[in-house]
N, C-alpha and C positions, 0 to 999 in steps of 0.2 A: 458459559460462565465468563464473566468479565474481570476476574481477579488478576489477570495478567496485566491490566492497566497500571496497577500499583508499581510494577517494575519497569514500565516503559521509559525509554531514554527521552522521550518527548514530553514527559509528564510536566515539566516546568518550562516548556518552550511555547511561545505564542502559536496557537493552533493555526493562525492565518498562514504561517510558513508552509503548511502542508496542503494548502488550497490555492495554488498559483492561478492567477486570472490571465487568460489569453494564451497565445502560442508563440509570442515573440521572445527575444533574447532575455529580457528581465524575468519572464515566467519560467523559462528553461533553467536559468541560473537558480532561481528560487526552488524549483523542483529538485535540482541536483543537490542543493544544500539540505533539503528535507531528506532525500535518499541517503545522504552521508550520515545523518543522524540515525536513520533506520539501520544502516549497516552495522553500527556499533551497539544496537539494541539487543538485550538478552531475550526479549519476547517478540522479536520480529516475525517469526513464523506464526505464532498465535495471533498476532495482529492481522497478518495477511489472511489467515484462515477466517478470522472473524469478519473481515471486510468482504471476502469473496462468498462465504457460505452463510454466515449468520445474519449479517445486516445488508448484504448486497450493495455495498457502497459503489456509487457510480462516479464520484468525483474525488479528487484529492490523491495524495500519496498515503498509502497504507501498506505497512509491511515492506516498505522499500520499493513499491511499484506504483506507478501512476495509473490512471484509468485505462489508457491504451495498453499498457503492459499487462494489466490484470485481465483485460478482455482477450488478449492474445493467449495468455496462460490458460484461461478458461477454455478457449477453443482447442488448444493442444491437449488439454486433459480430457475434453469431450471426445476428440478424435481417438485418443489412446484407449479410452474406455469402450468406444464403439468397436474398435478393432479387436479388442479382447473378447468380445461376445461371440 
């Protein structure tokens, strides 16, 4: 369910902020600014869950994590689940 979006801190922010282009200094600064907004968001966890599980977002900052951080988190969760079996 997407009703968490109504409470998102980024609701009135230009969405382009959350999709930095490139890997240079300007893109890193942009990603950090997006993450700063996410850190103060009351629905950060729901956003991250949606990006990782429901929609499988591969680009952008979602729930305070960029695509590389989400990929690493997914791997850690997968390894943790595999060990528990």
